[in-house]
C-alpha positions in Angstrom: -27.2 -6.1 18.0 -24.8 -5.4 20.9 -22.6 -2.3 20.4 -19.7 -0.7 22.2 -19.0 3.0 22.1 -16.1 4.5 23.8 -18.4 5.8 26.6 -18.8 4.6 30.1 -15.5 2.8 30.7 -13.4 5.3 28.8 -15.1 8.2 30.5 -14.5 6.7 34.0 -10.8 6.0 33.2 -9.9 9.2 31.4 -12.4 11.8 32.4 -15.4 13.2 30.6 -13.6 16.1 29.0 -11.3 13.9 26.9 -14.2 12.4 24.9 -16.4 15.5 24.8 -16.8 16.6 21.2 -15.3 20.1 20.7 -13.9 22.2 17.9 -10.2 22.4 17.4 -8.0 24.7 15.2 -6.2 21.6 13.9 -8.0 18.5 12.5 -7.5 15.2 14.3 -5.9 13.7 11.2 -3.4 16.5 11.0 -2.7 16.3 14.7 -2.0 12.6 14.7 -0.1 12.9 11.4 2.2 15.5 13.1 2.7 13.2 16.1 0.7 15.4 18.5 -1.2 13.9 21.3 -4.9 13.6 20.5 -7.9 11.6 21.5 -10.2 11.6 18.5 -13.9 11.1 18.7 -15.2 7.9 17.1 -16.5 9.8 14.1 -12.9 10.9 13.3 -11.3 7.4 13.2 -11.8 6.7 9.5 -10.5 10.1 8.5 -7.0 9.5 10.0 -4.2 9.0 7.6 -2.6 5.5 7.3 0.9 6.9 7.7 2.4 9.5 10.0 5.1 11.9 8.9 7.7 9.8 10.7 6.8 6.7 8.6 4.9 4.9 11.3 1.3 3.8 10.7 -1.8 4.6 12.7 -3.5 1.6 14.1 -7.0 2.0 15.6 -7.6 -0.7 18.3 -10.8 -2.6 17.9 -10.3 -5.5 20.2 -8.0 -5.1 23.3 -5.5 -7.7 24.5 -7.1 -10.3 26.6 -10.6 -10.1 25.1 -12.5 -13.3 24.5 -14.8 -11.5 22.0 -14.0 -9.8 18.7 -15.2 -6.2 18.3 -15.5 -4.5 14.9 -15.6 -0.8 14.1 -18.6 0.3 11.9 -18.0 3.7 10.4 -21.6 4.2 9.3 -22.8 3.9 12.9 -19.7 5.4 14.5 -19.5 2.6 17.0 -17.8 -0.6 17.9 -20.1 -3.6 17.5 -19.9 -7.1 19.1 -18.7 -9.3 16.2 -18.3 -12.8 17.7 -17.1 -14.8 20.6 -13.9 -16.7 20.2 -13.8 -20.4 20.9 -13.6 -21.3 24.6 -10.2 -20.6 26.1 -9.1 -18.4 23.2 -8.3 -14.7 23.8 -6.6 -12.0 21.8 -2.9 -12.1 22.8 -2.3 -8.5 21.8 -4.2 -5.4 20.6 -6.0 -6.1 17.3 -7.1 -3.3 15.1 -7.0 -1.7 11.6 -5.2 0.9 9.6 -7.6 3.7 8.6 -7.8 4.8 5.0 -7.1 1.2 3.7 -9.3 -1.5 2.1 -8.2 -5.1 2.1 -9.4 -7.9 -0.2 -12.3 -8.7 2.1 -13.6 -5.2 1.8 -12.6 -4.2 5.3 -9.6 -2.1 6.4 -6.3 -3.9 6.8 -6.0 -5.9 10.1 -3.0 -5.4 12.4 -1.9 -7.3 15.5 0.1 -4.8 17.6 2.3 -6.5 20.2 1.3 -4.4 23.2 2.4 -5.4 26.7 -0.9 -4.5 28.4 -4.5 -4.2 27.4 -5.8 -1.0 25.8 -9.4 -0.3 24.8 -11.4 0.3 21.6 -10.7 3.6 19.8 -7.1 4.0 21.0 -4.7 5.0 18.2 -1.3 3.4 18.4 1.8 4.7 16.6 3.1 1.5 15.1 6.1 0.1 13.3 5.1 -2.7 10.9 7.6 -5.5 11.2 6.0 -8.0 8.8 3.0 -9.9 7.5 1.6 -13.3 8.4 0.4 -14.7 5.0 -2.9 -16.4 5.4 -5.3 -17.9 2.9 -8.9 -19.1 3.6 -12.1 -20.2 1.8 -14.1 -17.2 0.6 -17.4 -17.0 -1.2 -18.3 -20.0 -3.4 -15.4 -21.9 -1.9 -12.7 -19.9 -3.7 -9.5 -19.3 -1.8 -8.7 -15.7 -0.9 -6.0 -13.9 1.0 -6.5 -12.7 4.5 -3.0 -11.6 5.4 -2.5 -10.1 8.9 0.0 -7.3 9.5 2.2 -7.5 12.6 3.5 -4.4 14.3 5.1 -3.1 17.5 4.1 0.1 19.4 6.8 2.7 19.0 6.0 4.2 22.4 6.7 0.9 24.2 10.5 0.8 24.1 10.8 -2.6 25.7 8.9 -4.1 22.8 9.9 -1.8 19.9 13.6 -1.4 20.5 15.5 -3.8 18.2 12.3 -5.3 16.8 12.2 -4.4 13.1 11.4 -7.7 11.3 9.8 -11.1 12.0 13.2 -12.7 12.7 13.6 -10.4 15.7 10.8 -12.3 17.4 11.4 -15.6 19.1 10.5 -18.5 16.8 8.1 -19.9 19.4 6.3 -16.5 19.6 5.9 -16.5 15.8 4.4 -20.0 15.9 2.0 -19.0 18.6 0.8 -16.0 16.6 0.2 -18.2 13.7 -1.7 -20.7 15.8 -3.9 -17.9 17.3 -5.0 -16.8 13.8 -5.9 -20.4 13.0 -7.7 -20.9 16.4 -10.0 -17.9 15.8 -11.6 -19.7 12.9 -12.3 -23.0 14.6 -15.9 -24.3 13.9 -16.1 -22.3 10.6 -15.7 -23.4 7.0 -12.8 -21.0 6.3 -10.1 -23.7 6.4 -7.3 -21.2 7.0 -3.7 -21.9 6.1 -0.5 -20.1 7.0 1.6 -19.5 4.0 4.6 -18.1 5.8 5.9 -14.7 6.9 7.0 -11.6 4.9 9.1 -8.7 6.2 8.6 -4.9 6.6 8.9 -4.1 2.9 6.1 -6.5 2.1 4.0 -4.9 4.9 4.5 -1.4 3.6 3.7 -2.6 0.1 0.5 -4.1 1.3 -0.5 -0.9 3.0 0.4 1.2 -0.1 -1.6 -1.0 -2.4 -4.6 -0.9 -0.1 -4.9 2.8 0.4 -8.2 4.4 -0.6 -8.0 6.6 -3.7 
């Protein structure tokens, strides 16, 4: 199975010392929770807290904006694995990742689409404001319908995007429609039969995270 680890590309871009494992007097989870700059090794990603002290959430990027394939983080192997190719012509419009320390109905961590202006890369942690939820339902095992809601967030360190964007209504209607269509397009040629059941706001997003936190 093809796997991606934050190695060659990341090392070329950021320098070997930033991804070299080393001891630190403060844990990665505490550093990020306190808002300090930190580049955690892959093995630390699942230990990060869902929320920061300022109320923002940590989102770990799995699949960067512009990618035509979906990558998935596998904690047991400490790597990002090739999950699937999207249908021809479909790419991720923004950074797609997960909130660590949570478990969704499908058994994986909660998914988040973060409206970044430029591509990132797997393993990056984004300080994110959740603005809402796209409510999605799909066929699960034995044909039973199940929820597969997708959180939507904005990166707080991108002021052009984050300033003034606190709820779904702050996004253009056409953009909301295209986000919905993207989620539907990713399941083409499957038996999931996804349906969009509307949007909910930031309170529903926080409630979803709170209810999905690992005990």
